[in-house]
N, C-alpha and C positions, 0 to 999 in steps of 0.2 A: 504494500500500500504506500503510495507516495505521500510526501508532505502536503497537507491539505490547506495550509495557509501560513502567513508570516506576519509578525508585527515588528515595526521598527520604532524604538522608544529611547528617550534619554534617561539619565539617572541622577538628577539633582536631588540630594537628600532633603532639601528644603520643602519639597512638595508633600512630604509626610508631615502631618499636623504636629506630631510630638517633636519634630525637629524644627519646623518653620515657626511654630508658636504664633501664628497669625500672618507672618510674612508670605506664607504660601499663597495668600489671596492675590499677591502681585503677579502670579503666573497661573491664574485660575484657568485660563484657556488651555494651558498644557495639562493641568489636572483633569479637566473635563474630557479632553481628547484621550488622555491616558486611560481613563475609566471606560471610554467607548471602545478603545482598542482591546483592553483586557476583557470586556464583555464579549467582543467578537471572538477573541481567542478561546474563551471558555465555551462559547456556542459551537465551536468546531469540535468539541468533545475529544480533546487530545488524550492519547494514552501516554504520551511522553512530550516534554518540552525540551527543545534544543536551545540552550542559552549560550550566546557568545558575548564575552565581556572583556573590555580593555583593562579591567582592574583585577582580574584573577591572575594566576601565575603566567608570566610571559617571558619567553626566551627569543633571542634573535634567530636561532636556527632549529626551532622545535615548537610544535603545537602541543600545549599541555592540556590534557583531559583529566579532570579531577578524579582521583581514585577513591576507593573505600565504598562503604555502604550508603553514606549520606553525609550531610554537613548541617551545621547550624550557624546562625549569625544574628547580629543585632546592630542597632544604630548608636552604640555607645561612643563611637568615635565622633559622633555628631550631637552628643548630649542627650541621647534618648535610649538609654540602655534597656528600658522597659519594652521597647519595640523589638520583638524577636521573631525569628522564623526557623523552622527545621525542614529539611528536604531529604528525600530518598533519591539515590542515583539509580539509573537503569544500567546495572552492571553488564547485562547481556548485550545491550546495544553498544555500550562502551567497548567491549571486547570485539564486537563485530566492526566497529569503526576503526579501531587500531589495525585490524586485519586488512580492511579495505585500503587504508592509507599505506600500509607496508607493501601491498600488492602493486601500487603505482609509484613507490619510491618517495612518499611523503614522510618526513620525520615527525611522528606524532605518537604520544603515549602518556603514561601516568607518572613518569619520573620527575623528581625535583620539587615536589610540593613541600613547603616549610610551614605554611599556615593554612590549615584546611577550612577555616571559617569562611562563611559567605562574604564575598566582597560586595560593595554597595552597587556595583554595576549589575550584579546578579540579584541582589536583595530587592532593589526598587521594582523591577518588573514583576517579580514573584509576589511582592506585597500587594500590588494592585490586582494581580491574577487571583490571589487568594480571596481578596475582597469581592471579586466578581464570581467566585464559586469554582475557579479552576484550581484543582489540587491533584497533581499526578507526579510520578517520578520525573526527574530531569536529567539532562546531560549538560555539564558545564564545561565550556571550552574556551581557552585563552587565545589571544592573537600571537603574532610572531613578527620577526623582521623580514620574513620572506616577501616575495613580490606579490602584487595584486593577483596575478594569475595563479600563484600557488595557494593563496587564500580561496580563490574561486574553486580550485581543484579539491581542496579539503571539503568545501561545501558539496561538491559532487559525490565525494566519498560518503558524506553524511547521508545524502539521499539514497545511495546504494545500500548503505547499512540499514536504514529505515525500511527500504523495500524488501531486503533480504529477510528481515525478521517479521515483516507484515505489520509494523507498528503504525498507528494513526498518530502522526506527529505534527506539531506546530513549532515553527522556528521563531525565536525571540532574539532579534538583533539589538543589543543594548549599545548605545553610543551617543554621546553629545556631539554637537557639530563644532564650529569654530569657538575657540576661547579668546578671540581677539576682536571683539565687537565694539568695545567702548573704552575710552580713555580712563574712565573711573571704574571700570570693571576690575576684577581681581587679577587679570593677566594683561591689562592694557589693550591698546588698539593697534591693529595693522590693517591697511586698506584691503589686503587679501582676505580678511575675515568675512566681511559681508559678501564678497564675490564668491567665496567657497560656499557659503550657506545658500546663496541664490541658486547656484548650479546644482547643489545636492538636493535641495528641496524640490527643484524643478524635475530632477530625475526621479524623486519619490512620486511626485504627482503623475508623471508620465509612465512610471514603471520602466524607465529606460536604464536598466542596470549596466549597460555598456559604459555609461558615464562614471559609475563607481570604479570601473577598472582603468579608465583612461585619463583621470584627473592628473594634472601636472604635479609632479612630486614637490617641486619648489613652492608652488602655490599652497599645497597642503601643509608643508612645514611652516611657512610663514603665517598661515591661518591658525596654526596650533590646533588642528582638528583632533578629535578623539576617537570617533567611531567608524571611520571609513572602512577599515579592514574587517570590522564586524559585519558591515553591510556587504562587503565583497564575499564573505563566506555565505551569507544569506543568498546572495545572487547565484552562487554555485549550487546551493541546495535546491534552488528553483530552476535549474538549468533545463531548458527544453519544455518549460511549462508556461502556459498562458496564465496571466494574473489580471485581476481587476484591482487597480491601485486606487487608494484613497489617501491623500494628504489631509490629515485631520486638523493639524495645527502646526504653527511655527511661532516661537517667541525668542527674543534675545534680550529680555528685560534686564538681566543681571550681567550682561556682557559675554554670556555664553549661549550658543545657539541650541535650542531645544526643538527637535522635530518629532512628530508622531505620525506614523502612517501604517496602514494595513494593506495586505496583499492577499486577496482571496484567489486560490488556484481554481481555474475554470476548465482546465483540460490540457492536452499536449499542444505544443507549438514548436515545431522544428526551427522556426525563424528566431527563436529566443535562445540560441546557443551562443551566449555572449563571450564565453571563453574562447571559442574558435574565432569569433570576429575580432576580439582583442589581439589574439596571436597573429592574425593576418595583418592587422594594422601595424603592430609592432615590428613585424618582419619587414614590411614595406618601408617603414621609417628608418630602420637600421640599415637597410640596403641603400637607401638614398643618402644617408649620412656617410656610409662607407665609401660610396662612389665619389663623394666630395672631399675626401681626406687629402690633405696636402702631404708633401714628402716627409715632414717631421712626424706626423701622426702615422703615416704608412710604415715608416721605419720602426716606430714603437710597436705597432701591431705585428710586424714581421718578426721582430726580436722576441716578443712575448709568445707568439704562437709557436715559433720554432722551439723555444725552451719547453713549453707545456707539452707539445706533441712528442718531442724527442729526448727531453732531459738534457739537451746540449745547448750551449750558447752559440749565437751567430758568429761564424768565424771570419766572414768577410762582408764588407758593405756592398749593397746592391749598386749597380752602375747607374749613372745619371743623376746622382744627388747634387743639389745646388752647392756652389762653392762655399757659401756662408755656413753650411753644415760641416764641410770637410776641411776647411782651411782656417777655422778659428776655434778656440776652446772657450767654453763657458759652462757654468753650472746649469743644470736642467732638472726639472721635476716631471715625472710621468704620473698622471692621475687616471684611475680607472673607475668607471661607474657602471652599474647595471640596474635597470628598472628605476632610474632616477636616484639611486643610493650609492654613496661612496663604496668602492670595492677594494681600493688600495691606492696608496700615494707614497712614493719614495723619490727623493731627489738629492742633489748636491748643491750647496750654496756657492761653491767655486769649482773650477774644473779639476777633475781627477784623471782625465784621459787626454789624449792629444787633440780631440775635436768634439764639437757639439754632437756629431753623429754617433760617435762611440759612447758619449755620455748618455745619449738616449737609449742606445742598445743595452748598456749596463743597467740603467735605472728602470727600464721596462721590466727586465727580469726581476729586479728587486721588488718592484711594485706588486708583482703577481705572486711572489714567493717569500718575501721577508718583512712585509708589513705586519707587526705584531698584533694589530687589531683584528686581523682576518686570517682565516685558513688559506692555504695556497689555492690559487685558481685551478679549477679542474677543466679537463678538456671539454666537458659538456657545457661550460659557461662561455666558451670563446665567441660563439655567434651573438651573444647578448651584450658583450662588453662594448663600452664607449670610451674613447681615449681623449685625453688632452695632454699637450706637452707645453710646459712653460720654460722658456729659455731666459735665464736670469742675467740682468745687467750687473755691473760691478756695485757691490754694497758700499754705501757711504755713511759715515757716522753722523748722527744728528744729536742736537743737545736738548730737543724738546719734542713731545708728542704733537705739538702744533705743526710740525713740518711733515706730518704724515697725512695721507689721504687714502682711505681704505680701498677706493676704486683704482687709484693709480699706483700706489706703492705697497710692496710687501714689507714686512718688518722682521728684524732679527733682534731678539732680546738676549743679552749675554751677562753672565755673572761668573767670574772665574773661568773654569773650563766648561761650564754648562751653557748651552745655547738652545734657544727655541725659535723656530721660524714659522711664519705664516704668509702664504701667498696673498696677493691682492685680489680684489673683486671676487670674493667667495660668497656663495649663497648663505644667507643668514648672518653674515658679519657686516653690520651696518654702521658701527662706530669705531673710532680709533681706540677707545677704551676696551671694547670687546676684542679688537685685533691684538692689542698688547697683552691682555689677560690670557687669551688662548695661547699665544706664542710663549708667554712666560711659563704657563702651566706645562706646555709641551717640553720645556727645558728643565722642568723640575725646580723652578725658581720661585721662591716665596715673594709675595707682595711686600713683605717687610724688609727684604734684602735690597741692597743697592745694585742696580743693574744699568747697563748701557744699551742704547738703541742704535740700530742701523736701518737704513731704508734701501730698497732696491726696486727697480722697474723690471717688468717682464714683457716678453713678447709671447702671447698665448696662441697656440695652434690647436684647433679642434676639428 
């Protein structure tokens, strides 16, 4: 039996009366819509609720599924310890989901839980569902650092597990929208916040789940969104199914976006295979980008792919490289991204080889194999990698942060033998103070220590 419907809901604790103590009236529209969504979910008579939450256990490279027989939780972290819930987990469905995920190479399971209590991202929807008369076992699933497509594929695994066991299931996608809607909000304002919320709520209203998969990663980061990956899993769970979408409400009263929507499954629809559509769009974009690569980026790609495929470094430079690559020496950084996320970045601030070309060859290998923040790049990742190469100008000492510009100059922070470097014009680095702090921390330099500053310009190749 397939999933019969889904609800998409936020998780602001203030909408529970014992927490809000009257302030919940400021978002009454959200509360009314929440109750309507919960009533609809209960009317579907689910045998199990699939709940995805941004606030349960989350790993970069693993989907966590809550283990054990069940869990309890309360609102004590929000001043309402008297408001409590207990849930039972569907252990058989959990086991089947793990099996389905393993079959397609998705890293998912029950390892690594330290706190079994219910997080508020799970508690809030269950609270309203209980109020509406919906009380059944649940499956609680966390998000990950994987790509949008990988979240979608986990959703497909959920649908297959539900179908295999013949469960009547309802999907509950818990997630707030942007946290950057107001200057006086708890997280401040970013212009991308309202943009993100408009696009996501329009996708909810239209049932256009492809938008959940193709949102620009930079926009999402700057908007400080919360629930998009939860929505992506939901979209995968509804893969190939027609839905009747209803956007019940949207509010941003407190500077955080709250959207409530329901999706009633009405039958099969082969046109709603959004994972396939997303993959086709991504492959076309990557092919277009690769065709436009200049010699600097092509050399980085050649060096990295040679090393990953053969385990050996490039022994000779390709013919036809520009003289400015082969006849001068300079420091260079090679950065790797996949699905909009950093995948590796290693470089040199001054030349360590005889030319820029060999500097790129060396640092491309290091970026894919020696960045301590990431595992080595695997051969299966090569087609999805995007490259940029920054060739550094000569660093010059400066006596004041006033001589920095985050768009034009990179910075080197030094203290004794420790150095931290940050390139210019990076996503999410908007002020000189941020730039210096990040570089300082990368060098292991305390803000209390005396440090010196250097600036440098780069020529960026993408």
